[in-house]
C-alpha positions as CSV (number, residue, x, y, z in Angstrom):
1,M,26.0,-54.1,44.1
2,G,22.4,-55.4,44.0
3,V,21.6,-58.9,42.9
4,A,20.0,-57.6,39.5
5,S,23.0,-55.5,38.8
6,A,25.5,-58.5,39.6
7,E,23.5,-60.7,37.3
8,A,23.4,-58.0,34.6
9,G,27.2,-57.7,34.9
10,A,27.7,-61.5,34.7
11,R,25.6,-61.5,31.6
12,A,27.6,-58.9,29.9
13,E,30.9,-60.4,30.7
14,S,29.7,-63.8,29.4
15,A,28.2,-62.3,26.3
16,P,30.0,-63.6,23.2
17,Y,31.6,-61.2,20.7
18,S,32.8,-62.1,17.3
19,Q,33.9,-60.3,14.2
20,V,35.0,-61.4,11.0
21,V,36.6,-59.0,8.6
22,D,37.3,-60.0,4.7
23,N,39.6,-58.5,2.5
24,A,36.7,-57.2,0.5
25,S,34.9,-55.8,3.7
26,K,34.0,-52.0,2.7
27,G,36.3,-49.6,4.7
28,R,37.9,-52.4,6.7
29,F,40.9,-53.4,4.7
30,K,43.9,-51.4,3.2
31,A,46.4,-52.7,0.8
32,D,48.5,-51.0,-1.8
33,E,48.8,-52.2,-5.5
34,G,51.7,-54.3,-4.6
35,W,49.1,-56.8,-3.5
36,G,47.2,-58.6,-6.1
37,T,43.7,-60.0,-6.2
38,S,42.7,-63.4,-7.0
39,S,40.0,-66.0,-6.4
40,Y,41.9,-68.9,-7.6
41,G,42.1,-71.8,-5.0
42,R,40.1,-73.9,-2.6
43,G,38.4,-72.6,0.4
44,V,38.4,-68.8,-0.5
45,H,36.4,-66.7,2.0
46,D,33.9,-64.8,0.2
47,E,34.8,-64.1,-3.6
48,N,38.5,-63.4,-3.5
49,Y,41.7,-62.7,-1.4
50,R,44.9,-60.5,-1.8
51,F,48.3,-61.9,-2.4
52,G,51.9,-60.2,-2.2
53,R,55.2,-61.2,-3.4
54,P,58.0,-61.3,-0.6
55,A,59.8,-58.0,-0.6
56,E,61.6,-56.2,2.1
57,D,60.0,-52.7,1.3
58,Q,56.3,-54.1,0.5
59,T,53.7,-52.4,2.7
60,L,51.3,-54.5,4.9
61,A,47.9,-55.5,4.3
62,R,45.8,-54.2,7.1
63,F,42.5,-55.5,8.5
64,K,40.3,-53.1,10.6
65,V,38.5,-54.8,13.5
66,K,36.3,-53.4,16.3
67,I,37.2,-54.1,20.0
68,P,34.3,-53.2,21.9
69,E,36.2,-53.3,25.3
70,P,39.7,-54.0,26.8
71,A,39.8,-57.8,27.3
72,N,41.4,-61.0,26.0
73,Y,40.4,-62.0,22.4
74,A,41.1,-64.9,20.2
75,V,42.5,-63.9,16.8
76,Y,42.5,-66.0,13.8
77,A,43.6,-65.7,10.2
78,R,42.4,-67.4,6.9
79,W,44.1,-68.0,3.6
80,P,43.2,-70.2,0.7
81,R,44.4,-73.6,-0.1
82,V,46.4,-73.1,-3.2
83,K,50.1,-73.8,-4.5
84,G,52.7,-71.1,-4.2
85,L,52.0,-69.7,-1.0
86,N,54.7,-69.1,1.6
87,D,55.7,-71.2,4.6
88,S,56.6,-68.3,6.9
89,V,54.4,-65.2,6.7
90,P,54.4,-62.8,9.6
91,V,51.0,-61.6,11.0
92,G,51.0,-59.1,13.4
93,V,48.4,-58.1,16.2
94,E,48.1,-54.8,18.0
95,T,48.1,-55.5,21.7
96,T,48.2,-53.4,24.9
97,S,52.1,-53.8,24.8
98,G,52.8,-53.3,21.0
99,V,52.4,-55.4,18.0
100,E,53.0,-59.1,18.5
101,W,54.0,-61.1,15.6
102,T,53.4,-64.7,14.6
103,R,54.4,-66.5,11.8
104,V,52.2,-68.9,9.8
105,N,53.0,-71.6,7.3
106,Q,50.5,-70.9,4.7
107,Q,51.3,-73.9,2.7
108,R,49.1,-75.8,5.0
109,D,45.7,-75.3,6.7
110,G,44.5,-73.5,3.8
111,G,40.6,-72.9,3.6
112,R,40.2,-72.7,7.5
113,W,40.2,-70.5,10.5
114,V,44.0,-70.8,11.8
115,R,44.2,-69.5,15.5
116,L,47.1,-67.2,16.2
117,G,46.8,-66.9,19.9
118,V,44.9,-65.0,22.5
119,F,45.8,-61.5,22.8
120,E,45.2,-58.6,25.5
121,M,43.7,-55.8,23.2
122,E,42.5,-52.4,23.9
123,A,39.0,-50.9,23.0
124,G,38.7,-49.2,19.6
125,D,38.0,-49.6,15.8
126,D,41.3,-49.7,13.9
127,Y,43.7,-51.7,11.7
128,S,44.7,-53.9,14.2
129,V,45.7,-57.2,12.4
130,V,48.1,-56.9,9.8
131,F,49.8,-59.6,7.1
132,S,53.5,-58.7,6.1
133,P,55.1,-59.9,2.9
134,G,58.5,-59.2,4.4
135,T,59.7,-62.8,4.6
136,S,62.2,-64.9,2.8
137,G,61.5,-67.8,0.3
138,R,59.6,-67.6,-3.1
139,G,56.1,-68.3,-2.1
140,Y,53.5,-65.3,-1.9
141,A,51.8,-64.0,1.4
142,A,48.0,-64.4,1.2
143,A,45.5,-62.3,3.2
144,D,42.1,-63.3,2.8
145,A,40.2,-62.7,6.2
146,V,40.5,-62.4,10.0
147,K,38.4,-63.3,13.0
148,V,38.4,-61.9,16.5
149,E,36.3,-63.5,19.3
150,R,36.3,-62.4,23.0
151,V,37.3,-65.1,25.6
152,R,36.1,-66.0,28.9
153,S,37.6,-64.3,31.9
154,G,40.6,-66.2,33.3
155,V,42.2,-67.3,29.8
156,A,45.5,-65.8,29.8
157,A,46.6,-63.6,26.9
158,S,49.2,-64.7,24.5
159,S,49.0,-68.3,25.5
160,K,50.5,-69.4,22.5
161,R,53.9,-67.4,23.4
162,S,55.5,-70.4,25.3
163,E,55.9,-72.3,22.1
164,G,55.6,-69.6,19.2
165,D,58.0,-67.1,20.9
166,D,61.0,-69.6,21.1
167,S,60.5,-70.8,17.5
168,A,60.2,-67.4,16.2
169,G,63.2,-66.4,18.2
170,H,65.4,-69.0,16.8
171,D,64.2,-67.9,13.2
172,V,65.5,-64.3,14.1
173,V,69.0,-65.9,15.1
174,K,69.0,-68.0,12.1
175,E,68.4,-65.2,9.7
176,A,71.0,-63.1,11.9
177,R,73.8,-65.7,11.2
178,R,73.5,-65.5,7.7
179,Y,75.1,-62.0,8.0
180,T,78.2,-63.6,9.9
181,G,81.5,-62.3,8.3
182,V,79.6,-59.4,6.6
183,P,82.1,-56.2,7.0
184,Y,81.2,-53.5,9.8
185,R,80.4,-50.2,7.9
186,L,79.0,-47.4,10.0
187,G,75.8,-45.9,8.8
188,T,75.1,-48.9,6.3
189,A,72.7,-51.8,6.3
190,S,73.1,-54.1,3.3
191,R,74.6,-57.7,2.6
192,S,77.7,-55.6,1.6
193,G,78.1,-54.0,5.0
194,V,76.2,-52.9,8.2
195,D,76.5,-51.5,11.6
196,C,74.9,-52.8,14.8
197,S,71.6,-51.2,14.4
198,G,71.6,-51.8,10.6
199,L,71.9,-55.4,11.0
200,T,69.2,-55.6,13.7
201,M,67.1,-53.3,11.3
202,Q,67.6,-55.8,8.5
203,V,67.2,-58.9,10.3
204,Y,63.7,-58.0,11.8
205,R,62.7,-56.4,8.5
206,K,62.3,-60.1,7.2
207,F,59.8,-60.7,10.2
208,G,57.4,-57.7,9.6
209,V,58.9,-55.6,12.1
210,S,60.1,-52.1,11.1
211,L,63.0,-50.7,13.2
212,P,64.8,-47.2,12.9
213,H,68.5,-47.4,11.9
214,D,69.4,-45.7,15.3
215,V,70.4,-47.8,18.2
216,E,69.0,-45.4,20.7
217,K,65.6,-45.4,19.1
218,Q,65.7,-49.3,18.9
219,Y,66.0,-49.1,22.5
220,R,62.9,-47.4,23.0
221,S,61.2,-50.4,21.1
222,G,59.5,-53.6,22.1
223,S,58.8,-54.6,25.7
224,R,61.5,-55.0,28.4
225,V,63.0,-58.3,29.3
226,R,63.0,-59.5,32.9
227,G,65.7,-62.1,33.4
228,E,68.0,-63.7,30.8
229,P,67.5,-62.7,27.2
230,K,65.8,-65.2,25.0
231,A,66.8,-66.1,21.4
232,G,65.7,-63.1,19.3
233,D,65.7,-60.6,21.8
234,L,67.8,-57.3,21.3
235,V,70.5,-56.8,23.6
236,F,71.7,-53.3,24.4
237,F,75.0,-51.9,25.8
238,D,76.2,-48.5,26.9
239,E,80.1,-49.2,26.2
240,H,81.5,-45.8,27.0
241,G,79.1,-44.4,29.6
242,N,77.5,-42.0,27.3
243,G,74.3,-43.8,26.6
244,I,73.3,-46.7,24.3
245,S,75.8,-47.3,21.8
246,H,75.4,-50.9,20.8
247,V,72.9,-53.7,20.1
248,G,72.8,-57.3,19.1
249,I,70.6,-60.1,18.7
250,A,70.6,-62.8,21.7
251,T,70.9,-66.4,20.7
252,G,69.6,-67.7,23.9
253,R,72.9,-69.0,24.8
254,G,74.7,-66.4,26.6
255,T,75.9,-64.8,23.1
256,I,74.7,-62.1,20.8
257,V,75.2,-62.0,17.0
258,H,76.0,-58.4,16.0
259,A,78.0,-56.1,13.8
260,S,81.2,-55.3,15.8
261,D,83.1,-52.3,15.3
262,Y,85.9,-54.3,17.3
263,W,86.3,-57.2,15.0
264,R,85.1,-55.2,11.9
265,R,82.6,-57.6,10.8
266,V,79.2,-59.6,12.0
267,T,80.4,-62.2,14.5
268,E,79.0,-63.8,17.7
269,T,80.3,-63.1,21.1
270,K,79.6,-63.6,24.8
271,I,77.4,-61.1,26.3
272,K,79.7,-61.1,29.4
273,Y,82.6,-59.8,27.2
274,I,81.0,-56.7,26.1
275,N,81.1,-53.6,28.4
276,G,78.2,-52.0,29.6
277,Y,75.1,-54.2,29.5
278,R,72.1,-52.3,29.7
279,G,69.1,-54.9,29.2
280,A,67.2,-56.5,26.5
281,K,64.1,-55.9,24.6
282,R,61.5,-58.4,23.1
283,L,59.9,-57.5,19.9
284,L,58.1,-60.9,19.1
């Protein structure tokens, strides 16, 4: 490569790129009627924002962002400073390895850009940043604006994960343990009865992750875990030698919370006591 070409390449690589998408940006935001509109509060970006009441079956609020080339991008989210928001709102970013979720406390940091992390993202122009109202508590989820910025070479993607994943994973375990003692019922997924994939589906729905009610299809979700499962990972088993038959949620301490056909209820069991361990998948 000639000197001129090398200098041009270096300038292109270092050229800054940033995009802000507001909930009112034409053609760049989607949310159904379940998301209300308000201008009340301090630090509102532009004129208004959208808000959704916590609900398992509520749809996502989606922001369409343009990613000019495959690279690492810092992603920021914004919500207003107003009372009544939720302290654990799931925000998802579409990365090269699937959607990565971060939970944000919207009871603080209102009216400013909050960095979710650095993510490896594919080139495209799509709805790549989403807010979910699938959370517990009474506060609303707010979706005001998002921002993406290309970061310089050498900045590792998902640098927030060393802290964020462990925290989110333990939140998943905490939610799973709330089902302890719920009866095992094949083909069901509710507080009155669940099977193994029904439990994992219900738990992860609280964190904005939609899973099918099918253990084999869940096995095709997420990214494969190398090494020991961490808190919140899905752990899979082939108990009878006929394919994936069972799933539970790792606690990070050598056990899983699962809906057990053997014990006929949701319980916690050491992984080594369950036949046919096939590996773990990470969704957060």
